[in-house]
mmCIF file as gemmi writes it, N, C-alpha and C atoms, coordinates in Angstrom:
data_model
loop_
_atom_site.group_PDB
_atom_site.id
_atom_site.type_symbol
_atom_site.label_atom_id
_atom_site.label_alt_id
_atom_site.label_comp_id
_atom_site.label_asym_id
_atom_site.label_entity_id
_atom_site.label_seq_id
_atom_site.pdbx_PDB_ins_code
_atom_site.Cartn_x
_atom_site.Cartn_y
_atom_site.Cartn_z
_atom_site.occupancy
_atom_site.B_iso_or_equiv
_atom_site.pdbx_formal_charge
_atom_site.auth_seq_id
_atom_site.auth_asym_id
_atom_site.pdbx_PDB_model_num
ATOM 1 N N . MET Axp A 1 ? 0.334 -0.851 11.335 1 0 ? 1 A 1
ATOM 2 C CA . MET Axp A 1 ? -0.341 -0.881 10.05 1 0 ? 1 A 1
ATOM 3 C C . MET Axp A 1 ? -1.579 -1.781 10.07 1 0 ? 1 A 1
ATOM 4 N N . ALA Axp A 2 ? -1.619 -2.679 11.041 1 0 ? 2 A 1
ATOM 5 C CA . ALA Axp A 2 ? -2.753 -3.588 11.094 1 0 ? 2 A 1
ATOM 6 C C . ALA Axp A 2 ? -4.039 -2.787 11.248 1 0 ? 2 A 1
ATOM 7 N N . GLY Axp A 3 ? -5.049 -3.178 10.49 1 0 ? 3 A 1
ATOM 8 C CA . GLY Axp A 3 ? -6.322 -2.508 10.575 1 0 ? 3 A 1
ATOM 9 C C . GLY Axp A 3 ? -6.467 -1.304 9.664 1 0 ? 3 A 1
ATOM 10 N N . VAL Axp A 4 ? -5.39 -0.914 8.999 1 0 ? 4 A 1
ATOM 11 C CA . VAL Axp A 4 ? -5.463 0.215 8.075 1 0 ? 4 A 1
ATOM 12 C C . VAL Axp A 4 ? -6.079 -0.284 6.777 1 0 ? 4 A 1
ATOM 13 N N . LYS Axp A 5 ? -7.133 0.375 6.358 1 0 ? 5 A 1
ATOM 14 C CA . LYS Axp A 5 ? -7.786 -0.032 5.118 1 0 ? 5 A 1
ATOM 15 C C . LYS Axp A 5 ? -6.923 0.34 3.92 1 0 ? 5 A 1
ATOM 16 N N . PHE Axp A 6 ? -7.099 -0.42 2.847 1 0 ? 6 A 1
ATOM 17 C CA . PHE Axp A 6 ? -6.312 -0.223 1.633 1 0 ? 6 A 1
ATOM 18 C C . PHE Axp A 6 ? -6.39 1.222 1.156 1 0 ? 6 A 1
ATOM 19 N N . GLU Axp A 7 ? -7.599 1.76 1.099 1 0 ? 7 A 1
ATOM 20 C CA . GLU Axp A 7 ? -7.785 3.119 0.596 1 0 ? 7 A 1
ATOM 21 C C . GLU Axp A 7 ? -7.098 4.149 1.489 1 0 ? 7 A 1
ATOM 22 N N . GLN Axp A 8 ? -7.152 3.921 2.797 1 0 ? 8 A 1
ATOM 23 C CA . GLN Axp A 8 ? -6.477 4.822 3.736 1 0 ? 8 A 1
ATOM 24 C C . GLN Axp A 8 ? -4.963 4.754 3.551 1 0 ? 8 A 1
ATOM 25 N N . ALA Axp A 9 ? -4.461 3.548 3.37 1 0 ? 9 A 1
ATOM 26 C CA . ALA Axp A 9 ? -3.022 3.375 3.169 1 0 ? 9 A 1
ATOM 27 C C . ALA Axp A 9 ? -2.572 4.057 1.882 1 0 ? 9 A 1
ATOM 28 N N . MET Axp A 10 ? -3.353 3.915 0.825 1 0 ? 10 A 1
ATOM 29 C CA . MET Axp A 10 ? -2.99 4.55 -0.445 1 0 ? 10 A 1
ATOM 30 C C . MET Axp A 10 ? -3.019 6.071 -0.325 1 0 ? 10 A 1
ATOM 31 N N . ALA Axp A 11 ? -4.007 6.592 0.378 1 0 ? 11 A 1
ATOM 32 C CA . ALA Axp A 11 ? -4.088 8.044 0.571 1 0 ? 11 A 1
ATOM 33 C C . ALA Axp A 11 ? -2.878 8.544 1.356 1 0 ? 11 A 1
ATOM 34 N N . ARG Axp A 12 ? -2.496 7.816 2.391 1 0 ? 12 A 1
ATOM 35 C CA . ARG Axp A 12 ? -1.326 8.213 3.178 1 0 ? 12 A 1
ATOM 36 C C . ARG Axp A 12 ? -0.064 8.118 2.33 1 0 ? 12 A 1
ATOM 37 N N . LEU Axp A 13 ? 0.034 7.096 1.492 1 0 ? 13 A 1
ATOM 38 C CA . LEU Axp A 13 ? 1.191 6.978 0.601 1 0 ? 13 A 1
ATOM 39 C C . LEU Axp A 13 ? 1.297 8.179 -0.328 1 0 ? 13 A 1
ATOM 40 N N . GLU Axp A 14 ? 0.174 8.647 -0.835 1 0 ? 14 A 1
ATOM 41 C CA . GLU Axp A 14 ? 0.189 9.826 -1.706 1 0 ? 14 A 1
ATOM 42 C C . GLU Axp A 14 ? 0.717 11.047 -0.964 1 0 ? 14 A 1
ATOM 43 N N . VAL Axp A 15 ? 0.307 11.195 0.291 1 0 ? 15 A 1
ATOM 44 C CA . VAL Axp A 15 ? 0.795 12.312 1.105 1 0 ? 15 A 1
ATOM 45 C C . VAL Axp A 15 ? 2.3 12.18 1.322 1 0 ? 15 A 1
ATOM 46 N N . ILE Axp A 16 ? 2.741 10.983 1.653 1 0 ? 16 A 1
ATOM 47 C CA . ILE Axp A 16 ? 4.167 10.748 1.896 1 0 ? 16 A 1
ATOM 48 C C . ILE Axp A 16 ? 4.986 11.064 0.655 1 0 ? 16 A 1
ATOM 49 N N . VAL Axp A 17 ? 4.542 10.583 -0.492 1 0 ? 17 A 1
ATOM 50 C CA . VAL Axp A 17 ? 5.267 10.853 -1.738 1 0 ? 17 A 1
ATOM 51 C C . VAL Axp A 17 ? 5.35 12.354 -1.981 1 0 ? 17 A 1
ATOM 52 N N . GLY Axp A 18 ? 4.25 13.052 -1.778 1 0 ? 18 A 1
ATOM 53 C CA . GLY Axp A 18 ? 4.247 14.502 -1.965 1 0 ? 18 A 1
ATOM 54 C C . GLY Axp A 18 ? 5.231 15.199 -1.048 1 0 ? 18 A 1
ATOM 55 N N . GLU Axp A 19 ? 5.26 14.779 0.211 1 0 ? 19 A 1
ATOM 56 C CA . GLU Axp A 19 ? 6.185 15.385 1.167 1 0 ? 19 A 1
ATOM 57 C C . GLU Axp A 19 ? 7.637 15.111 0.783 1 0 ? 19 A 1
ATOM 58 N N . LEU Axp A 20 ? 7.913 13.888 0.358 1 0 ? 20 A 1
ATOM 59 C CA . LEU Axp A 20 ? 9.286 13.546 -0.023 1 0 ? 20 A 1
ATOM 60 C C . LEU Axp A 20 ? 9.707 14.261 -1.307 1 0 ? 20 A 1
ATOM 61 N N . GLU Axp A 21 ? 8.772 14.413 -2.245 1 0 ? 21 A 1
ATOM 62 C CA . GLU Axp A 21 ? 9.101 15.091 -3.501 1 0 ? 21 A 1
ATOM 63 C C . GLU Axp A 21 ? 9.409 16.568 -3.295 1 0 ? 21 A 1
ATOM 64 N N . LYS Axp A 22 ? 8.797 17.184 -2.298 1 0 ? 22 A 1
ATOM 65 C CA . LYS Axp A 22 ? 9.094 18.592 -2.016 1 0 ? 22 A 1
ATOM 66 C C . LYS Axp A 22 ? 10.554 18.778 -1.654 1 0 ? 22 A 1
ATOM 67 N N . GLY Axp A 23 ? 11.094 17.812 -0.913 1 0 ? 23 A 1
ATOM 68 C CA . GLY Axp A 23 ? 12.503 17.854 -0.556 1 0 ? 23 A 1
ATOM 69 C C . GLY Axp A 23 ? 12.864 18.843 0.529 1 0 ? 23 A 1
ATOM 70 N N . ASP Axp A 24 ? 11.882 19.341 1.278 1 0 ? 24 A 1
ATOM 71 C CA . ASP Axp A 24 ? 12.196 20.344 2.293 1 0 ? 24 A 1
ATOM 72 C C . ASP Axp A 24 ? 12.163 19.808 3.726 1 0 ? 24 A 1
ATOM 73 N N . LEU Axp A 25 ? 12.042 18.491 3.876 1 0 ? 25 A 1
ATOM 74 C CA . LEU Axp A 25 ? 12.052 17.895 5.207 1 0 ? 25 A 1
ATOM 75 C C . LEU Axp A 25 ? 13.483 17.601 5.646 1 0 ? 25 A 1
ATOM 76 N N . PRO Axp A 26 ? 13.731 17.656 6.941 1 0 ? 26 A 1
ATOM 77 C CA . PRO Axp A 26 ? 15.045 17.236 7.435 1 0 ? 26 A 1
ATOM 78 C C . PRO Axp A 26 ? 15.261 15.747 7.138 1 0 ? 26 A 1
ATOM 79 N N . LEU Axp A 27 ? 16.499 15.352 7.064 1 0 ? 27 A 1
ATOM 80 C CA . LEU Axp A 27 ? 16.834 13.974 6.706 1 0 ? 27 A 1
ATOM 81 C C . LEU Axp A 27 ? 16.167 12.966 7.63 1 0 ? 27 A 1
ATOM 82 N N . ASP Axp A 28 ? 16.212 13.195 8.932 1 0 ? 28 A 1
ATOM 83 C CA . ASP Axp A 28 ? 15.631 12.226 9.861 1 0 ? 28 A 1
ATOM 84 C C . ASP Axp A 28 ? 14.12 12.079 9.663 1 0 ? 28 A 1
ATOM 85 N N . GLU Axp A 29 ? 13.431 13.168 9.398 1 0 ? 29 A 1
ATOM 86 C CA . GLU Axp A 29 ? 11.993 13.105 9.136 1 0 ? 29 A 1
ATOM 87 C C . GLU Axp A 29 ? 11.716 12.424 7.795 1 0 ? 29 A 1
ATOM 88 N N . SER Axp A 30 ? 12.543 12.696 6.799 1 0 ? 30 A 1
ATOM 89 C CA . SER Axp A 30 ? 12.397 12.038 5.499 1 0 ? 30 A 1
ATOM 90 C C . SER Axp A 30 ? 12.543 10.533 5.638 1 0 ? 30 A 1
ATOM 91 N N . LEU Axp A 31 ? 13.536 10.095 6.392 1 0 ? 31 A 1
ATOM 92 C CA . LEU Axp A 31 ? 13.737 8.658 6.6 1 0 ? 31 A 1
ATOM 93 C C . LEU Axp A 31 ? 12.565 8.039 7.347 1 0 ? 31 A 1
ATOM 94 N N . LYS Axp A 32 ? 12.053 8.76 8.323 1 0 ? 32 A 1
ATOM 95 C CA . LYS Axp A 32 ? 10.926 8.26 9.112 1 0 ? 32 A 1
ATOM 96 C C . LYS Axp A 32 ? 9.699 8.027 8.234 1 0 ? 32 A 1
ATOM 97 N N . ILE Axp A 33 ? 9.345 9.014 7.419 1 0 ? 33 A 1
ATOM 98 C CA . ILE Axp A 33 ? 8.149 8.835 6.586 1 0 ? 33 A 1
ATOM 99 C C . ILE Axp A 33 ? 8.415 7.895 5.412 1 0 ? 33 A 1
ATOM 100 N N . PHE Axp A 34 ? 9.675 7.812 4.96 1 0 ? 34 A 1
ATOM 101 C CA . PHE Axp A 34 ? 10.017 6.843 3.922 1 0 ? 34 A 1
ATOM 102 C C . PHE Axp A 34 ? 9.786 5.426 4.447 1 0 ? 34 A 1
ATOM 103 N N . GLU Axp A 35 ? 10.238 5.166 5.668 1 0 ? 35 A 1
ATOM 104 C CA . GLU Axp A 35 ? 10.017 3.851 6.281 1 0 ? 35 A 1
ATOM 105 C C . GLU Axp A 35 ? 8.524 3.558 6.42 1 0 ? 35 A 1
ATOM 106 N N . GLU Axp A 36 ? 7.759 4.558 6.818 1 0 ? 36 A 1
ATOM 107 C CA . GLU Axp A 36 ? 6.309 4.383 6.914 1 0 ? 36 A 1
ATOM 108 C C . GLU Axp A 36 ? 5.734 4.035 5.545 1 0 ? 36 A 1
ATOM 109 N N . GLY Axp A 37 ? 6.199 4.726 4.52 1 0 ? 37 A 1
ATOM 110 C CA . GLY Axp A 37 ? 5.731 4.464 3.166 1 0 ? 37 A 1
ATOM 111 C C . GLY Axp A 37 ? 6.049 3.059 2.698 1 0 ? 37 A 1
ATOM 112 N N . ILE Axp A 38 ? 7.238 2.584 3.032 1 0 ? 38 A 1
ATOM 113 C CA . ILE Axp A 38 ? 7.614 1.216 2.662 1 0 ? 38 A 1
ATOM 114 C C . ILE Axp A 38 ? 6.682 0.216 3.341 1 0 ? 38 A 1
ATOM 115 N N . ARG Axp A 39 ? 6.416 0.407 4.627 1 0 ? 39 A 1
ATOM 116 C CA . ARG Axp A 39 ? 5.507 -0.5 5.344 1 0 ? 39 A 1
ATOM 117 C C . ARG Axp A 39 ? 4.11 -0.462 4.724 1 0 ? 39 A 1
ATOM 118 N N . LEU Axp A 40 ? 3.627 0.731 4.423 1 0 ? 40 A 1
ATOM 119 C CA . LEU Axp A 40 ? 2.302 0.858 3.813 1 0 ? 40 A 1
ATOM 120 C C . LEU Axp A 40 ? 2.252 0.201 2.441 1 0 ? 40 A 1
ATOM 121 N N . SER Axp A 41 ? 3.292 0.403 1.64 1 0 ? 41 A 1
ATOM 122 C CA . SER Axp A 41 ? 3.284 -0.17 0.289 1 0 ? 41 A 1
ATOM 123 C C . SER Axp A 41 ? 3.329 -1.692 0.341 1 0 ? 41 A 1
ATOM 124 N N . ARG Axp A 42 ? 4.079 -2.241 1.279 1 0 ? 42 A 1
ATOM 125 C CA . ARG Axp A 42 ? 4.117 -3.707 1.426 1 0 ? 42 A 1
ATOM 126 C C . ARG Axp A 42 ? 2.757 -4.235 1.854 1 0 ? 42 A 1
ATOM 127 N N . ASN Axp A 43 ? 2.109 -3.53 2.762 1 0 ? 43 A 1
ATOM 128 C CA . ASN Axp A 43 ? 0.775 -3.925 3.198 1 0 ? 43 A 1
ATOM 129 C C . ASN Axp A 43 ? -0.208 -3.878 2.025 1 0 ? 43 A 1
ATOM 130 N N . CYS Axp A 44 ? -0.151 -2.818 1.25 1 0 ? 44 A 1
ATOM 131 C CA . CYS Axp A 44 ? -1.041 -2.689 0.085 1 0 ? 44 A 1
ATOM 132 C C . CYS Axp A 44 ? -0.783 -3.8 -0.922 1 0 ? 44 A 1
ATOM 133 N N . LEU Axp A 45 ? 0.471 -4.136 -1.13 1 0 ? 45 A 1
ATOM 134 C CA . LEU Axp A 45 ? 0.809 -5.208 -2.065 1 0 ? 45 A 1
ATOM 135 C C . LEU Axp A 45 ? 0.214 -6.533 -1.595 1 0 ? 45 A 1
ATOM 136 N N . ARG Axp A 46 ? 0.308 -6.813 -0.302 1 0 ? 46 A 1
ATOM 137 C CA . ARG Axp A 46 ? -0.282 -8.047 0.232 1 0 ? 46 A 1
ATOM 138 C C . ARG Axp A 46 ? -1.793 -8.063 0.013 1 0 ? 46 A 1
ATOM 139 N N . VAL Axp A 47 ? -2.443 -6.935 0.251 1 0 ? 47 A 1
ATOM 140 C CA . VAL Axp A 47 ? -3.896 -6.85 0.061 1 0 ? 47 A 1
ATOM 141 C C . VAL Axp A 47 ? -4.253 -7.089 -1.405 1 0 ? 47 A 1
ATOM 142 N N . LEU Axp A 48 ? -3.501 -6.474 -2.311 1 0 ? 48 A 1
ATOM 143 C CA . LEU Axp A 48 ? -3.765 -6.654 -3.742 1 0 ? 48 A 1
ATOM 144 C C . LEU Axp A 48 ? -3.532 -8.092 -4.184 1 0 ? 48 A 1
ATOM 145 N N . GLU Axp A 49 ? -2.473 -8.716 -3.676 1 0 ? 49 A 1
ATOM 146 C CA . GLU Axp A 49 ? -2.197 -10.108 -4.034 1 0 ? 49 A 1
ATOM 147 C C . GLU Axp A 49 ? -3.307 -11.025 -3.539 1 0 ? 49 A 1
ATOM 148 N N . GLU Axp A 50 ? -3.799 -10.769 -2.334 1 0 ? 50 A 1
ATOM 149 C CA . GLU Axp A 50 ? -4.901 -11.563 -1.797 1 0 ? 50 A 1
ATOM 150 C C . GLU Axp A 50 ? -6.164 -11.367 -2.63 1 0 ? 50 A 1
ATOM 151 N N . ALA Axp A 51 ? -6.448 -10.145 -3.019 1 0 ? 51 A 1
ATOM 152 C CA . ALA Axp A 51 ? -7.62 -9.871 -3.859 1 0 ? 51 A 1
ATOM 153 C C . ALA Axp A 51 ? -7.487 -10.571 -5.208 1 0 ? 51 A 1
ATOM 154 N N . GLU Axp A 52 ? -6.28 -10.561 -5.765 1 0 ? 52 A 1
ATOM 155 C CA . GLU Axp A 52 ? -6.053 -11.231 -7.047 1 0 ? 52 A 1
ATOM 156 C C . GLU Axp A 52 ? -6.319 -12.731 -6.932 1 0 ? 52 A 1
ATOM 157 N N . ARG Axp A 53 ? -5.854 -13.342 -5.845 1 0 ? 53 A 1
ATOM 158 C CA . ARG Axp A 53 ? -6.104 -14.776 -5.638 1 0 ? 53 A 1
ATOM 159 C C . ARG Axp A 53 ? -7.602 -15.057 -5.527 1 0 ? 53 A 1
ATOM 160 N N . LYS Axp A 54 ? -8.321 -14.205 -4.823 1 0 ? 54 A 1
ATOM 161 C CA . LYS Axp A 54 ? -9.765 -14.394 -4.682 1 0 ? 54 A 1
ATOM 162 C C . LYS Axp A 54 ? -10.465 -14.295 -6.034 1 0 ? 54 A 1
ATOM 163 N N . VAL Axp A 55 ? -10.06 -13.318 -6.838 1 0 ? 55 A 1
ATOM 164 C CA . VAL Axp A 55 ? -10.657 -13.154 -8.167 1 0 ? 55 A 1
ATOM 165 C C . VAL Axp A 55 ? -10.375 -14.384 -9.021 1 0 ? 55 A 1
ATOM 166 N N . GLU Axp A 56 ? -9.142 -14.883 -8.969 1 0 ? 56 A 1
ATOM 167 C CA . GLU Axp A 56 ? -8.794 -16.074 -9.752 1 0 ? 56 A 1
ATOM 168 C C . GLU Axp A 56 ? -9.654 -17.263 -9.346 1 0 ? 56 A 1
ATOM 169 N N . VAL Axp A 57 ? -9.875 -17.444 -8.042 1 0 ? 57 A 1
ATOM 170 C CA . VAL Axp A 57 ? -10.714 -18.542 -7.561 1 0 ? 57 A 1
ATOM 171 C C . VAL Axp A 57 ? -12.145 -18.364 -8.055 1 0 ? 57 A 1
ATOM 172 N N . LEU Axp A 58 ? -12.662 -17.163 -7.967 1 0 ? 58 A 1
ATOM 173 C CA . LEU Axp A 58 ? -14.035 -16.912 -8.418 1 0 ? 58 A 1
ATOM 174 C C . LEU Axp A 58 ? -14.193 -17.155 -9.909 1 0 ? 58 A 1
ATOM 175 N N . VAL Axp A 59 ? -13.218 -16.722 -10.688 1 0 ? 59 A 1
ATOM 176 C CA . VAL Axp A 59 ? -13.285 -16.915 -12.138 1 0 ? 59 A 1
ATOM 177 C C . VAL Axp A 59 ? -13.193 -18.396 -12.475 1 0 ? 59 A 1
ATOM 178 N N . GLN Axp A 60 ? -12.316 -19.117 -11.798 1 0 ? 60 A 1
ATOM 179 C CA . GLN Axp A 60 ? -12.193 -20.557 -12.04 1 0 ? 60 A 1
ATOM 180 C C . GLN Axp A 60 ? -13.477 -21.278 -11.669 1 0 ? 60 A 1
ATOM 181 N N . ASP Axp A 61 ? -14.074 -20.906 -10.535 1 0 ? 61 A 1
ATOM 182 C CA . ASP Axp A 61 ? -15.328 -21.532 -10.117 1 0 ? 61 A 1
ATOM 183 C C . ASP Axp A 61 ? -16.432 -21.272 -11.135 1 0 ? 61 A 1
ATOM 184 N N . LYS Axp A 62 ? -16.481 -20.07 -11.666 1 0 ? 62 A 1
ATOM 185 C CA . LYS Axp A 62 ? -17.518 -19.72 -12.636 1 0 ? 62 A 1
ATOM 186 C C . LYS Axp A 62 ? -17.334 -20.501 -13.935 1 0 ? 62 A 1
ATOM 187 N N . ASN Axp A 63 ? -16.087 -20.751 -14.304 1 0 ? 63 A 1
ATOM 188 C CA . ASN Axp A 63 ? -15.796 -21.483 -15.534 1 0 ? 63 A 1
ATOM 189 C C . ASN Axp A 63 ? -15.833 -22.987 -15.325 1 0 ? 63 A 1
ATOM 190 N N . GLY Axp A 64 ? -16.147 -23.435 -14.13 1 0 ? 64 A 1
ATOM 191 C CA . GLY Axp A 64 ? -16.271 -24.862 -13.866 1 0 ? 64 A 1
ATOM 192 C C . GLY Axp A 64 ? -14.957 -25.589 -13.744 1 0 ? 64 A 1
ATOM 193 N N . LYS Axp A 65 ? -13.9 -24.884 -13.471 1 0 ? 65 A 1
ATOM 194 C CA . LYS Axp A 65 ? -12.588 -25.537 -13.345 1 0 ? 65 A 1
ATOM 195 C C . LYS Axp A 65 ? -12.33 -25.906 -11.914 1 0 ? 65 A 1
């Protein structure tokens, strides 16, 4: 997952969700892409949390805090 951009990860997550919602994959393939989706979602969450911290710092700096 390292090096995967946020937008790429989100696009892949959308594909994974679509494939899982269809329900026509074999169980082993479903588990494989589900695990991939979990890894991608955790990575995206970390990226979003880091962006949120940066925004908070910028806003505090602008307000003189």
